[in-house]
N, C-alpha and C positions, 0 to 999 in steps of 0.2 A: 653634453654630459658634464656633470659637476663633479670632477674628480678632485680629491684632496691633494694630489701631487700634480704640480704643473708639468707641462711638456718639457722634457729635458733640454730642448733647444731654447727654452725661455728662462732657464735657471740663470741667475745673475753670475757674471764673470768676475771672479776675485781679482784677476789681473787688471781689470778696468777700474779697480778701487771701489766697486760696489760692495756694501757689506753683505755678509752671509745672511740669507733669509731664515734658515733653520739653525738655531743654536742647540747644542747638545745639552740636555738637562744635567745638572750637577747633583750627584748623590753623595750624601755624607753618611758614613757608617754609623749605625746605632751604637750607643754606649753599652758596655757590658751590663747584663741584667740576669738575675736568677731565672732559670727555666721553670722552677717550681715542681720539679720531678721528685716525688717522695722516694726516700731511700729506706727500705725495710731491712732491719738488722737480720743477719743470717744466723747469728750465734757463734760464728767462727771469728775470732778476734782479728786474724790477718785479713780475711775477706771484708769484714766490717770496716777496718782501717782504710782499705782501698776504696770502698764505697764512700766513706767520709771524705777521702782525698778528692773525689770527683767534685765536691762542692767548691773546690778552689777555682774551677773554671767559670763559676758564676761571676767572678770579679775580674776576669781576664778578657782581652780581646781575642778574637778567633785565632790569631796567629800564635797565641800563647797556650792554646788548648793542647797541642800535640805533645808538649813536654809532660803535662799532667797525665794525659792518656797513656803515654809510653811508661811512665812511672807506675801507674795503676796496673797496667798490663803486666809489667815485670813482677809486681807484688803478687798478683793473682796467679801468675805462672809458677812462682816460687811456692805459693800456698798449695797449689795442686800437686806439684812435685813432692812436697813434704807428705802429702796424703798417700802417695804411691810408694814412699820409702818404707822398707821393712823395719819394724821396730826392733830395737836391740833387745835381746833376751834379758829379763829381769835378773838381778843378782841371785835371787832365791832359786831360779830355774837352771842356772848355769852348771851347778854341781850335781844335778840329779842324773842318775843312770838308769 
């Protein structure tokens, strides 16, 4: 049988000074690149600003994404909270009985 892995008893012994037969491949991370995901305006200035902020990750390595995502999440949460807030009565309606 022609197996791609040799018998474990025949694997070279590192202690004997024999070089390792299998070298681990080296992987270099890819450079940051835009994903090309379109951002459609919503008409809400706060939400659109958050969506625009997402474009910042196109120029960051993956470990820098979390800061942007947390910032956008905070902004979107604030925008939703503002929608739930009761509007103050207008000055013309305050004195009506």
